[in-house]
C-alpha positions in Angstrom: 55.8 116.1 68.4 57.0 116.7 72.0 60.6 117.3 72.9 61.4 115.5 76.2 65.0 116.6 76.0 67.1 117.8 73.1 67.6 114.2 72.1 64.4 112.4 73.2 61.2 113.1 71.4 57.7 111.7 71.3 55.8 111.7 68.0 52.5 109.8 67.8 53.3 109.0 64.1 56.6 107.3 64.9 56.9 104.0 66.9 53.4 104.3 68.2 54.2 107.3 70.3 57.0 105.7 72.3 59.9 108.0 73.3 62.5 107.9 70.5 66.0 109.3 69.9 66.2 112.4 67.7 63.2 111.5 65.5 64.8 108.2 64.5 62.9 104.9 64.7 65.0 103.9 67.6 63.2 103.8 70.9 64.6 104.6 74.3 63.2 101.3 75.4 65.4 99.5 72.8 68.6 101.1 74.0 67.7 100.5 77.7 67.0 96.8 76.9 70.4 96.4 75.2 72.1 98.0 78.2 70.2 95.8 80.6 71.2 92.7 78.6 74.8 93.7 79.2 75.6 95.2 75.8 78.4 97.8 75.9 77.9 101.3 74.6 80.4 100.6 71.9 78.5 97.6 70.7 75.2 99.5 70.6 76.9 102.3 68.6 78.3 99.7 66.2 74.8 98.3 65.6 73.2 101.7 65.3 75.8 103.9 63.5 73.5 106.9 63.4 73.5 107.1 67.2 76.0 109.1 69.3 77.2 108.3 72.8 75.2 111.3 74.1 72.0 109.6 72.8 72.7 106.6 75.1 73.4 109.0 78.1 70.1 110.7 77.2 68.2 107.4 77.4 69.7 106.7 80.8 68.8 110.2 82.1 65.3 109.8 80.7 64.9 106.5 82.6 66.3 108.0 85.8 64.0 111.0 85.5 61.0 108.7 85.3 62.0 107.1 88.6 61.7 110.5 90.3 57.9 110.3 89.8 55.4 108.7 92.2 53.5 105.6 90.9 50.3 104.0 92.2 49.5 100.4 91.6 45.8 99.6 91.3 44.1 96.3 90.9 42.2 96.1 87.6 39.3 93.8 87.3 
């Protein structure tokens, strides 16, 4: 298991190794998809009562930190 932050972890045994929130089976991707679809933080917390507001902030920071990296697009045959 790798700790990305104190709230985001990666464990190859959970959710196929996708970044998850505090070892729960809730992926960062899931939370970001809810937010991008217009869901409020309050609604997400209602749907996932084990989450805390700080978990949602951690997901946003995680995504923001990914954007600081350089990416190269290559054509694949």
